[in-house]
DOTI-177929 format. One record per residue: residue number from 0; residue in one letter; x, y, z of N, C-alpha, C, O, CB in turn. Coordinates in steps of 0.02 Angstrom, whole numbers. Atoms other than C-alpha are relative to their C-alpha. Last residue first. Glycine has a CB too. Example, Ala and Ser with C-alpha at 12.3 -4.5 7.8 and 13.67 -1.06 7.14 Angstrom:
BEGIN
<1, S, <-42, -59, -3>, <684, -53, 357>, <-39, 55, 37>, <-14, 110, 45>, <20, 23, -71>>
<0, A, <45, -59, 0>, <615, -225, 390>, <45, 60, 0>, <97, 59, 33>, <-50, 1, 62>>
***
This chain:
BEGIN
<160, X, <-67, 14, 25>, <-568, -3337, 1515>, <39, -1, 74>, <99, -12, 77>, <30, 62, -59>>
<159, X, <-21, 51, 26>, <-749, -3361, 1558>, <55, -12, -20>, <63, -68, -43>, <-25, -11, -34>>
<158, X, <16, 53, -37>, <-780, -3248, 1686>, <20, -63, -37>, <44, -111, -7>, <-71, 2, 18>>
<157, X, <-33, 18, -52>, <-659, -3124, 1613>, <-38, -52, 52>, <-9, -72, 102>, <18, 62, 29>>
<156, X, <-78, 30, 15>, <-728, -3126, 1447>, <32, -15, 58>, <62, -69, 57>, <49, 49, -38>>
<155, X, <3, 65, 24>, <-910, -3104, 1514>, <81, -41, -28>, <102, -99, -23>, <-56, 10, -62>>
<154, X, <21, 39, -65>, <-865, -2953, 1614>, <-5, -76, -15>, <18, -120, 21>, <-72, 26, 29>>
<153, X, <-58, 13, -31>, <-773, -2880, 1469>, <-20, -44, 65>, <18, -83, 92>, <39, 66, 16>>
<152, X, <-60, 53, 19>, <-908, -2914, 1357>, <58, -3, 30>, <96, -50, 16>, <22, 6, -60>>
<151, X, <10, 58, -15>, <-1029, -2832, 1467>, <35, -53, -40>, <37, -112, -24>, <-62, -5, 0>>
<150, X, <3, 18, -73>, <-944, -2681, 1491>, <-18, -68, 10>, <9, -103, 52>, <-48, 42, 37>>
<149, X, <-77, 2, -16>, <-906, -2655, 1300>, <7, -31, 77>, <50, -73, 92>, <35, 83, -4>>
<148, X, <-17, 64, 20>, <-1102, -2678, 1283>, <72, -29, -2>, <85, -89, -5>, <-23, -5, -58>>
<147, X, <45, 53, -34>, <-1138, -2545, 1395>, <16, -67, -26>, <26, -116, 10>, <-77, 14, -13>>
<146, X, <-32, 19, -68>, <-1005, -2430, 1324>, <-24, -53, 42>, <13, -86, 78>, <-2, 53, 42>>
<145, X, <-59, 46, 16>, <-1082, -2462, 1152>, <52, 1, 59>, <96, -42, 62>, <37, 23, -68>>
<144, X, <20, 55, 16>, <-1259, -2407, 1222>, <83, -48, -5>, <100, -98, 26>, <-51, 11, -70>>
<143, X, <24, 43, -60>, <-1185, -2262, 1306>, <-10, -69, -23>, <26, -111, 4>, <-66, 25, 33>>
<142, X, <-61, 21, -44>, <-1097, -2206, 1150>, <-8, -31, 67>, <33, -69, 92>, <39, 57, 12>>
<141, X, <-49, 51, 32>, <-1244, -2221, 1041>, <77, -21, 38>, <109, -73, 38>, <16, 33, -71>>
<140, X, <45, 56, -16>, <-1357, -2128, 1163>, <48, -56, -30>, <67, -105, 2>, <-82, 4, -34>>
<139, X, <64, 24, 58>, <-1235, -1984, 1155>, <-31, -71, 33>, <-14, -99, 85>, <37, -21, -94>>
<138, X, <0, 55, 43>, <-1129, -1914, 1303>, <-76, -26, -42>, <-136, -24, -28>, <27, -55, 48>>
<137, X, <25, 58, -30>, <-1144, -1749, 1383>, <3, -56, -55>, <-8, -43, -114>, <-71, 12, 28>>
<136, X, <54, -4, -12>, <-1018, -1601, 1323>, <-36, -83, 29>, <2, -128, 47>, <-25, 34, -63>>
<135, X, <16, -12, -74>, <-852, -1593, 1349>, <-66, -1, 14>, <-85, 7, 72>, <22, 61, 23>>
<134, X, <44, -62, -18>, <-835, -1570, 1170>, <-2, 13, 71>, <-5, 71, 93>, <-72, -9, -23>>
<133, X, <-11, -46, 65>, <-700, -1714, 1106>, <-32, 72, 21>, <4, 121, 12>, <-42, -36, -76>>
<132, X, <-71, -25, -3>, <-680, -1809, 1280>, <14, 45, -67>, <67, 74, -74>, <54, -67, 4>>
<131, X, <-31, -5, 73>, <-875, -1823, 1287>, <71, 35, 13>, <78, 91, 38>, <-50, 47, -57>>
<130, X, <1, -31, 48>, <-933, -1817, 1478>, <40, -27, -71>, <87, -67, -64>, <18, 56, 26>>
<129, X, <-30, 32, 58>, <-983, -1935, 1614>, <-6, 79, -56>, <-56, 115, -61>, <-53, -85, -28>>
<128, X, <43, -7, 61>, <-1035, -1863, 1780>, <37, -31, -49>, <92, -53, -30>, <-18, 73, -22>>
<127, X, <-23, 21, 63>, <-977, -1880, 1960>, <-34, -1, -53>, <-93, -15, -44>, <18, -51, 2>>
<126, X, <-9, -65, 13>, <-1051, -1816, 2139>, <45, 6, -80>, <67, 61, -96>, <40, 32, 70>>
<125, X, <-63, -12, -14>, <-1038, -1973, 2226>, <28, 71, -21>, <78, 100, 0>, <37, -52, -29>>
<124, X, <5, -12, -81>, <-1235, -1995, 2250>, <78, 10, 2>, <93, 20, 61>, <-36, -72, 57>>
<123, X, <40, -56, -14>, <-1258, -1941, 2055>, <14, -8, 78>, <12, 45, 109>, <-84, -2, -28>>
<122, X, <-35, -85, 14>, <-1119, -2049, 2002>, <-38, 47, 34>, <-4, 90, 62>, <0, 30, -83>>
<121, X, <-65, -9, -34>, <-1184, -2204, 2093>, <37, 58, -20>, <72, 91, 18>, <43, -56, -11>>
<120, X, <23, -17, -59>, <-1365, -2168, 2019>, <82, -7, 50>, <93, 35, 94>, <-71, -57, 21>>
<119, X, <36, 46, -39>, <-1300, -2159, 1850>, <-14, 12, 60>, <2, 69, 77>, <24, -51, 1>>
<118, X, <-29, 29, -63>, <-1240, -1993, 1776>, <-49, -62, 17>, <-110, -54, 12>, <4, 59, 65>>
<117, X, <-79, 22, 10>, <-1251, -1901, 1617>, <28, -25, 75>, <81, -9, 103>, <53, 72, -31>>
<116, X, <-24, -49, -41>, <-1441, -1827, 1670>, <85, -6, 4>, <119, 25, 45>, <-38, -7, 71>>
<115, X, <47, -64, -20>, <-1545, -1890, 1542>, <35, 41, 35>, <29, 102, 25>, <-61, -12, 41>>
<114, X, <16, -53, 66>, <-1417, -2006, 1436>, <-48, 52, 27>, <-57, 100, -11>, <-40, -40, -72>>
<113, X, <-55, -41, 26>, <-1350, -2071, 1602>, <-12, 49, -61>, <9, 106, -69>, <51, -46, -19>>
<112, X, <-8, -47, -55>, <-1529, -2119, 1662>, <66, 36, -16>, <65, 98, -11>, <0, -37, 74>>
<111, X, <61, -46, -15>, <-1567, -2222, 1507>, <16, 73, 42>, <13, 130, 19>, <-55, -47, 46>>
<110, X, <18, -26, 73>, <-1395, -2308, 1464>, <-54, 71, 11>, <-42, 131, 3>, <-44, -73, -49>>
<109, X, <-65, -14, 20>, <-1312, -2346, 1633>, <-4, 30, -75>, <40, 62, -105>, <44, -66, 6>>
<108, X, <-60, -33, -37>, <-1453, -2351, 1745>, <57, 26, -36>, <86, 76, -16>, <29, -44, 44>>
<107, X, <50, -67, -17>, <-1613, -2407, 1636>, <66, 45, 36>, <73, 103, 19>, <-83, -21, 66>>
<106, X, <10, -47, 70>, <-1478, -2541, 1546>, <-30, 64, 14>, <-13, 114, -19>, <-50, -34, -55>>
<105, X, <-61, -23, 13>, <-1414, -2604, 1729>, <-10, 45, -62>, <16, 100, -67>, <49, -58, -9>>
<104, X, <-16, -65, -42>, <-1590, -2607, 1792>, <66, 22, -20>, <80, 81, -9>, <-2, -12, 81>>
<103, X, <40, -70, 16>, <-1645, -2710, 1652>, <18, 54, 40>, <13, 112, 21>, <-75, -4, 9>>
<102, X, <-20, -29, 66>, <-1492, -2834, 1651>, <-34, 63, -13>, <-9, 112, -40>, <-14, -47, -57>>
<101, X, <-56, -38, -3>, <-1516, -2862, 1848>, <28, 30, -74>, <67, 78, -76>, <52, -45, 34>>
<100, X, <2, -78, -31>, <-1690, -2873, 1827>, <58, 22, 18>, <65, 81, 36>, <-42, 11, 61>>
<99, X, <26, -34, 44>, <-1661, -3020, 1687>, <-10, 81, 43>, <-3, 137, 17>, <-69, -43, -27>>
<98, X, <-43, -12, 50>, <-1536, -3106, 1800>, <-32, 66, -56>, <0, 113, -77>, <10, -77, -37>>
<97, X, <-40, -26, -29>, <-1660, -3107, 1944>, <51, 13, -55>, <60, 74, -56>, <16, -35, 57>>
<96, X, <25, -60, -10>, <-1805, -3168, 1836>, <62, 39, 40>, <59, 97, 20>, <-71, -7, 38>>
<95, X, <8, -34, 62>, <-1694, -3307, 1767>, <-26, 64, -8>, <-11, 102, -54>, <-33, -33, -34>>
<94, X, <-66, -9, 16>, <-1634, -3368, 1940>, <-2, 48, -72>, <38, 93, -84>, <38, -76, -7>>
<93, X, <-18, -53, -56>, <-1823, -3362, 2001>, <84, 23, -30>, <97, 83, -34>, <0, -44, 96>>
<92, X, <40, -60, 14>, <-1873, -3461, 1851>, <24, 58, 38>, <35, 113, 12>, <-72, -12, 15>>
<91, X, <-22, -15, 55>, <-1744, -3603, 1900>, <-28, 66, -35>, <12, 103, -63>, <-8, -54, -35>>
<90, X, <-62, -22, -10>, <-1775, -3599, 2082>, <24, 16, -87>, <58, 66, -99>, <46, -61, 47>>
<89, X, <-59, 40, 8>, <-1955, -3618, 2071>, <58, 36, -13>, <58, 94, -35>, <-6, -46, -49>>
<88, X, <-6, 19, 77>, <-2106, -3501, 2028>, <72, -64, -2>, <94, -88, -54>, <21, 89, -54>>
<87, X, <64, 17, 46>, <-2187, -3468, 2191>, <25, -41, -59>, <-1, -94, -78>, <-39, 70, -29>>
<86, X, <49, 49, -37>, <-2045, -3503, 2324>, <-50, -3, -43>, <-77, -59, -47>, <-26, 21, 71>>
<85, X, <-39, 72, -9>, <-1896, -3424, 2218>, <-70, -38, 34>, <-83, -89, 2>, <84, 3, 62>>
<84, X, <52, 46, 41>, <-2014, -3264, 2165>, <18, -81, 21>, <-22, -127, 13>, <10, 15, -94>>
<83, X, <53, -9, -9>, <-1930, -3155, 2314>, <-69, -50, -53>, <-127, -65, -38>, <7, 73, -6>>
<82, X, <16, 32, -59>, <-1774, -3225, 2301>, <-73, -3, 27>, <-98, -49, 59>, <38, 28, 47>>
<81, X, <-18, 76, 10>, <-1742, -3180, 2111>, <-36, -44, 61>, <-73, -93, 52>, <90, -12, 3>>
<80, X, <69, 29, 48>, <-1825, -3010, 2138>, <17, -73, -17>, <-31, -109, -33>, <-13, 46, -81>>
<79, X, <66, -6, -40>, <-1714, -2986, 2293>, <-58, -13, -37>, <-111, -34, -15>, <-11, 65, 29>>
<78, X, <3, 48, -58>, <-1554, -3044, 2200>, <-77, -9, 42>, <-106, -61, 58>, <57, 27, 51>>
<77, X, <-6, 69, 34>, <-1577, -2931, 2063>, <-19, -52, 34>, <-72, -83, 24>, <61, -17, -19>>
<76, X, <57, 3, 19>, <-1610, -2786, 2175>, <-29, -57, -51>, <-87, -76, -61>, <-6, 57, -19>>
<75, X, <50, 11, -57>, <-1456, -2824, 2263>, <-61, -5, -22>, <-92, -54, -1>, <-1, 51, 50>>
<74, X, <19, 71, -21>, <-1373, -2856, 2102>, <-31, -2, 57>, <-63, -54, 67>, <53, -46, 7>>
<73, X, <11, 47, 59>, <-1401, -2695, 2022>, <-10, -69, 23>, <-60, -103, 12>, <59, 2, -51>>
<72, X, <70, -16, 3>, <-1393, -2580, 2184>, <-33, -50, -68>, <-93, -60, -73>, <-7, 89, -11>>
<71, X, <42, 29, -59>, <-1225, -2667, 2238>, <-79, 10, -10>, <-120, -30, 14>, <22, 38, 71>>
<70, X, <-5, 70, -1>, <-1150, -2644, 2054>, <-39, -25, 61>, <-77, -73, 53>, <73, -22, 2>>
<69, X, <35, 24, 66>, <-1217, -2460, 2051>, <-6, -80, 1>, <-60, -110, 1>, <46, 25, -69>>
<68, X, <67, -13, -23>, <-1145, -2416, 2225>, <-45, -23, -49>, <-97, -48, -28>, <-13, 71, 14>>
<67, X, <11, 29, -49>, <-974, -2496, 2177>, <-68, 8, 23>, <-95, -44, 42>, <42, 14, 40>>
<66, X, <6, 87, 17>, <-961, -2423, 2028>, <-40, -43, 36>, <-91, -73, 20>, <63, -36, 7>>
<65, X, <67, -9, 38>, <-1002, -2243, 2110>, <-5, -70, -44>, <-60, -96, -54>, <-1, 74, -51>>
<64, X, <70, 21, -43>, <-876, -2298, 2247>, <-60, 3, -47>, <-108, -34, -36>, <-18, 54, 67>>
<63, X, <-4, 61, -18>, <-731, -2323, 2110>, <-80, -1, 52>, <-126, -40, 44>, <82, -15, 40>>
<62, X, <20, 39, 64>, <-773, -2168, 2013>, <-2, -68, 21>, <-39, -106, -10>, <50, 7, -63>>
<61, X, <81, 4, 12>, <-769, -2073, 2176>, <-23, -42, -56>, <-81, -63, -56>, <-30, 70, -16>>
<60, X, <41, 27, -56>, <-597, -2133, 2222>, <-76, 2, -8>, <-115, -43, 5>, <16, 37, 62>>
<59, X, <-4, 76, 12>, <-535, -2091, 2042>, <-30, -33, 72>, <-66, -83, 65>, <88, -26, -18>>
<58, X, <73, 11, 4>, <-611, -1908, 2050>, <4, -81, -15>, <-42, -115, -37>, <-42, 51, -65>>
<57, X, <-6, 59, -8>, <-481, -1776, 2098>, <-81, -51, -11>, <-138, -34, 5>, <34, 2, 70>>
<56, X, <12, 38, -73>, <-539, -1607, 2062>, <14, -76, -16>, <-9, -102, -67>, <-87, 10, 33>>
<55, X, <-63, 1, -39>, <-441, -1502, 1913>, <-21, -55, 58>, <25, -85, 86>, <23, 81, 31>>
<54, X, <17, 59, -38>, <-569, -1523, 1765>, <40, -18, 63>, <51, -79, 69>, <3, -54, -43>>
<53, X, <80, -8, -11>, <-555, -1366, 1667>, <-26, -48, 47>, <-79, -36, 75>, <-41, -11, -68>>
<52, X, <15, -53, -52>, <-364, -1349, 1712>, <-71, 9, -5>, <-98, 46, 36>, <38, 69, -11>>
<51, X, <34, -51, 43>, <-321, -1507, 1606>, <-31, 54, 65>, <-54, 32, 118>, <-69, -43, -56>>
<50, X, <-14, -77, -10>, <-177, -1577, 1697>, <-26, 53, -35>, <0, 106, -51>, <59, 11, -9>>
<49, X, <-49, -7, -59>, <-205, -1766, 1644>, <24, 75, -4>, <53, 94, -54>, <66, -55, -6>>
<48, X, <-68, 38, 4>, <-340, -1777, 1502>, <40, 30, 70>, <16, 77, 103>, <47, 21, -82>>
<47, X, <-11, 37, -64>, <-515, -1711, 1556>, <65, -37, 3>, <79, -72, 52>, <-55, -48, 13>>
<46, X, <25, -9, -74>, <-557, -1648, 1383>, <11, -49, 50>, <2, -109, 38>, <-67, 8, 2>>
<45, X, <42, 58, -23>, <-457, -1684, 1236>, <-18, 25, 79>, <19, 36, 127>, <47, -79, -6>>
<44, X, <70, 11, 41>, <-393, -1525, 1148>, <-41, -56, 16>, <-94, -64, -15>, <11, -8, -73>>
<43, X, <5, 55, 43>, <-290, -1477, 1300>, <-41, -15, -57>, <-100, 0, -44>, <-10, -41, 31>>
<42, X, <37, 57, -4>, <-296, -1299, 1347>, <7, -59, -33>, <11, -55, -94>, <-49, 14, -10>>
<41, X, <24, 61, 51>, <-192, -1155, 1336>, <-26, -56, 33>, <-3, -71, 89>, <56, -28, -45>>
<40, X, <-52, 37, 24>, <-219, -996, 1435>, <-20, -68, -44>, <-74, -87, -65>, <40, -16, 61>>
<39, X, <-34, -24, 60>, <-380, -937, 1518>, <74, -29, -1>, <97, -57, 49>, <0, 81, -1>>
<38, X, <-76, -35, -25>, <-482, -1035, 1615>, <21, 14, -54>, <8, -13, -108>, <58, -42, 39>>
<37, X, <-65, 33, 16>, <-656, -1086, 1526>, <60, 44, 31>, <64, 104, 18>, <8, -9, -81>>
<36, X, <-27, -8, 56>, <-809, -1003, 1595>, <57, -41, -5>, <74, -70, 46>, <13, 63, -10>>
<35, X, <-62, -33, 3>, <-866, -954, 1770>, <43, -10, -73>, <89, 29, -83>, <40, -28, 61>>
<34, X, <11, -58, -30>, <-1044, -1023, 1770>, <66, 48, -16>, <57, 99, -51>, <-14, -15, 76>>
<33, X, <70, -14, 18>, <-1042, -1182, 1656>, <-19, 81, 16>, <-50, 117, -23>, <-49, -52, 43>>
<32, X, <-20, -15, 79>, <-860, -1216, 1687>, <-58, 34, -35>, <-49, 72, -82>, <19, -72, -43>>
<31, X, <-54, -42, -9>, <-898, -1218, 1871>, <14, 23, -70>, <19, 83, -83>, <60, -34, 35>>
<30, X, <35, -58, -21>, <-1045, -1325, 1851>, <45, 57, 11>, <12, 108, 23>, <-38, -14, 61>>
<29, X, <50, -13, 63>, <-945, -1452, 1746>, <-43, 73, 18>, <-51, 120, -20>, <-61, -74, -10>>
<28, X, <-50, -27, 38>, <-803, -1445, 1896>, <-46, 18, -68>, <-33, 70, -99>, <67, -54, -11>>
<27, X, <-11, -81, -17>, <-938, -1468, 2016>, <42, 31, -46>, <39, 92, -52>, <32, 15, 71>>
<26, X, <49, -38, 16>, <-995, -1628, 1926>, <0, 88, 18>, <-29, 136, -8>, <-53, -36, 31>>
<25, X, <37, -17, -68>, <-825, -1713, 1957>, <-57, 60, -32>, <-39, 108, -66>, <62, 35, 71>>
<24, X, <-15, -54, -46>, <-776, -1796, 1800>, <-35, 20, 43>, <-93, -1, 46>, <11, 46, -22>>
<23, X, <38, -17, -62>, <-791, -1969, 1721>, <43, 79, 18>, <104, 88, 15>, <9, -74, 70>>
<22, X, <-42, 3, -69>, <-728, -1994, 1549>, <-50, 26, 48>, <-102, 56, 34>, <73, 48, 3>>
<21, X, <17, -42, -54>, <-817, -2049, 1376>, <44, 7, 57>, <83, -40, 63>, <-56, -19, 24>>
<20, X, <8, 59, -47>, <-726, -2077, 1216>, <-39, 46, 57>, <-40, 108, 62>, <79, -43, 26>>
<19, X, <-16, -20, -68>, <-722, -1982, 1046>, <-11, -49, 57>, <-36, -103, 42>, <-38, 56, 15>>
<18, X, <-59, 34, -25>, <-709, -2003, 863>, <10, 34, 64>, <46, 83, 72>, <63, 4, -47>>
<17, X, <23, 56, -22>, <-883, -1935, 810>, <45, -50, 31>, <22, -102, 56>, <-31, -26, -46>>
<16, X, <-9, 56, 50>, <-811, -1809, 695>, <-33, -55, 27>, <-50, -97, -16>, <71, -18, -16>>
<15, X, <-28, 59, -11>, <-873, -1664, 805>, <-3, -38, -46>, <-51, -34, -84>, <-21, -28, 45>>
<14, X, <32, 39, -29>, <-930, -1504, 703>, <49, -68, 26>, <97, -87, -7>, <-54, -12, -45>>
<13, X, <-12, -2, -62>, <-809, -1366, 677>, <-52, -46, 30>, <-64, -35, 90>, <1, 69, 24>>
<12, X, <61, -38, -32>, <-896, -1342, 503>, <19, -3, 72>, <-26, 21, 105>, <-79, -34, -15>>
<11, X, <9, -76, 16>, <-725, -1377, 412>, <-70, 39, 34>, <-78, 100, 33>, <-5, 7, -84>>
<10, X, <64, -14, 6>, <-686, -1542, 499>, <-15, 80, -16>, <-10, 125, 26>, <-31, -25, 63>>
<9, X, <22, -34, -51>, <-494, -1567, 491>, <-81, 12, -44>, <-92, 19, -104>, <57, 72, 25>>
<8, X, <14, -69, 33>, <-440, -1708, 370>, <-37, 43, 55>, <-75, 11, 90>, <-50, -8, -71>>
<7, X, <84, -12, 30>, <-378, -1844, 484>, <-4, 69, -24>, <25, 117, 0>, <-66, -9, 62>>
<6, X, <35, -43, -42>, <-173, -1839, 518>, <-74, 5, -40>, <-80, 28, -96>, <43, 74, 11>>
<5, X, <42, 42, -37>, <-75, -1967, 418>, <-62, 25, 38>, <-109, -14, 49>, <40, -29, 43>>
<4, X, <-4, -10, -77>, <-22, -1845, 295>, <-35, -49, 35>, <-91, -63, 14>, <-28, 65, 23>>
<3, X, <48, -10, -30>, <20, -1901, 123>, <-12, 4, 59>, <16, -41, 91>, <-28, -26, -15>>
<2, X, <38, 67, -33>, <192, -1908, 78>, <-65, 25, 20>, <-63, 82, 44>, <38, -36, 71>>
<1, X, <-9, 5, -76>, <275, -1764, -16>, <-52, -57, 15>, <-95, -75, -24>, <-17, 74, 42>>
<0, X, <62, 27, -20>, <299, -1770, -214>, <21, 1, 70>, <80, -6, 84>, <-24, -70, -31>>
***
């Protein structure tokens, strides 16, 4: 008798099994794939891994700039909302409004906007977008919400720890 395989069973319908991550790639590479098709030869099963000819453009620096643009946008507008209301409502309420504005902008940018066009404002400015690693397609709402909560958890954990 042979030992059972540790490899997950193949999906007979060729549908994604839900086990995927999100990764950032250049929008130019996604457009080139859509117009020119997939390059010939062997391709890795996971999209946008090291050496994947489908996404050859460097993207690390753009990813950092995109994050910075988004953070400045969220923080700047949150601080502006708090400062604008500080004189009328007091500092405590203004701080709450600023924090609420920051969170609302973060949700709108990182979940809603990314669901609609696969990119936040910062990613749109820098020319990158999010794709699923299993299909190369756009992210799902569930994966964006999960990524947002994970980001919040990491930030809170770093601030507290």
